[in-house]
Every structure is written in C-alpha cells, then in structure tokens.
C-alpha positions as CSV (number, residue, x, y, z in Angstrom):
1,M,108.2,114.7,103.3
2,A,108.6,117.1,100.3
3,S,107.4,120.6,101.0
4,T,104.9,120.4,98.2
5,D,103.3,117.3,99.8
6,K,103.0,118.9,103.3
7,P,99.8,120.9,102.6
8,F,98.0,117.8,101.2
9,F,98.9,115.7,104.3
10,I,97.9,118.6,106.7
11,E,94.5,118.8,105.1
12,L,94.1,115.0,105.0
13,G,95.0,114.8,108.7
14,K,92.4,117.5,109.5
15,R,89.7,115.7,107.5
16,I,90.5,112.4,109.3
17,A,90.4,114.2,112.7
18,D,87.1,116.0,111.8
19,L,85.5,112.8,110.6
20,R,86.7,110.9,113.7
21,R,85.1,113.6,116.0
22,E,81.9,113.6,113.9
23,H,81.6,109.8,114.5
24,N,82.3,110.3,118.2
25,M,85.4,108.2,118.1
26,T,88.6,108.7,120.2
27,Q,92.0,108.4,118.6
28,Q,92.4,105.1,120.4
29,Q,89.1,103.7,119.0
30,L,90.0,104.7,115.4
31,A,93.6,103.4,115.8
32,E,92.3,100.1,117.0
33,A,89.9,99.9,114.0
34,L,92.8,100.6,111.7
35,G,95.2,98.2,113.5
36,I,97.7,100.9,114.3
37,A,99.0,102.6,117.5
38,Q,97.1,105.6,118.8
39,Q,100.3,107.7,118.6
40,T,100.7,106.8,114.9
41,L,97.2,108.1,114.3
42,A,98.0,111.2,116.2
43,H,101.0,111.8,113.9
44,Y,98.7,111.3,110.8
45,E,96.2,113.8,112.1
46,V,98.9,116.5,112.4
47,A,100.9,115.5,109.3
48,R,104.0,114.4,111.2
49,L,103.6,111.1,109.3
50,R,102.1,110.4,105.9
51,V,98.9,108.4,105.8
52,P,99.6,105.3,103.7
53,A,97.5,105.2,100.5
54,S,96.5,101.6,101.4
55,M,94.7,102.9,104.5
56,L,92.4,105.3,102.6
57,P,89.8,102.6,101.6
58,T,89.6,101.4,105.2
59,L,89.1,105.0,106.4
60,G,86.4,105.5,103.8
61,E,84.6,102.4,105.0
62,I,84.8,103.4,108.6
63,F,83.5,106.9,108.0
64,N,81.2,105.9,105.1
65,V,82.7,108.4,102.7
66,P,84.4,107.9,99.3
67,V,88.2,108.0,99.2
68,D,87.9,111.0,96.9
69,A,86.2,112.9,99.7
70,L,89.0,111.9,102.1
71,V,91.7,113.2,99.9
72,G,89.8,116.5,99.2
73,R,88.8,115.8,95.6
74,P,85.5,117.5,94.7
75,M,82.7,115.0,94.3
76,P,80.8,115.0,91.0
77,A,77.7,117.1,91.3
78,R,75.5,114.4,89.6
79,S,76.2,110.8,89.8
80,N,72.9,109.7,88.2
81,G,73.9,110.4,84.6
82,K,71.7,113.4,84.2
83,R,73.0,116.5,82.6
84,G,72.7,120.0,84.0
85,P,72.8,121.5,87.4
86,S,71.8,119.6,90.5
87,S,68.3,120.0,91.7
88,R,67.6,122.0,94.8
89,L,66.9,118.8,96.8
90,E,70.2,117.3,95.7
91,Q,72.1,120.5,96.7
92,Q,70.4,120.4,100.1
93,I,71.2,116.7,100.6
94,E,74.9,117.5,99.8
95,A,74.9,120.4,102.2
96,I,73.3,118.2,105.0
97,S,76.0,115.5,104.4
98,Q,78.6,118.1,105.3
99,L,77.0,118.9,108.7
100,S,78.2,117.4,111.9
101,K,76.5,114.2,113.0
102,T,74.5,116.1,115.7
103,Q,73.3,118.6,113.1
104,Q,72.4,115.8,110.7
105,K,70.4,114.1,113.4
106,F,68.4,117.3,114.1
107,V,67.6,117.7,110.4
108,T,66.6,114.1,110.1
109,Q,64.2,114.4,113.1
110,M,62.7,117.5,111.5
111,L,62.2,115.7,108.2
112,D,60.6,112.7,110.0
113,T,58.2,115.0,111.7
114,V,57.1,116.8,108.5
115,L,56.8,113.5,106.6
116,A,54.7,111.9,109.4
117,Q,52.4,114.9,109.3
118,A,52.1,114.7,105.5
119,K,50.9,111.1,105.8
120,Q,47.9,112.0,108.0
C-alpha cells in the first residue's frame, strides 16, 4: 500500500469499526453479512488490508449511510435544492445523526414525549 494511501484506509477502517459498534454488530456478524472471513474484516478495520471499492455500497446499505460518508467526504449541507445555510433544525438533525445509536434513541424518546404532549 502506498504511503499516501495509508491515512485514507486507516480512517476508513476506523469509520467501519465505529459504525459496526454503533449497530451493535460483532466483527463476525458484519463479516458474515459481507461474505468474508472475520479475520479479513479485522484487517480492514486496522488498515492491514485495503477495503475493496466494490464492498463500499454493501457497507453503506448495511449501515444505512451514503458511500460518501463511509469514505470521509463531507456531505452536502442542503440536498433539497434550496440555497443558503441550513436551517437550525437541519443542523440539529445532522448532529443527531452523528451520535451513537444509544444517544439517538434517547433523543428520539425525548422528541416523542414532547410531540405527544403537543398533541394534547
């Protein structure tokens, strides 16, 4: 692996490992979903091996994230065609999406409570 590629694959491996943990998956479970050996996945997560580009769409589907997010590309601030800065709510939703699954669940429960009270 070229020395210029190493930082990219280190960060990609970290993102995969983080997403796997956020989804409460073991390496074995993710490896089975990908059709690879657990040891191969372990090598991807620590950048001993390169993650094949053909695997990125499958990882995106498993974790429900765009491939751009997997490879560390910044996501466009507005995907609805509007100009200008994102609204406060859009910024908050983006921030929530970066939280762990446990933290997201807590925020969702709080929102459900507030919305239920607003309906009364």
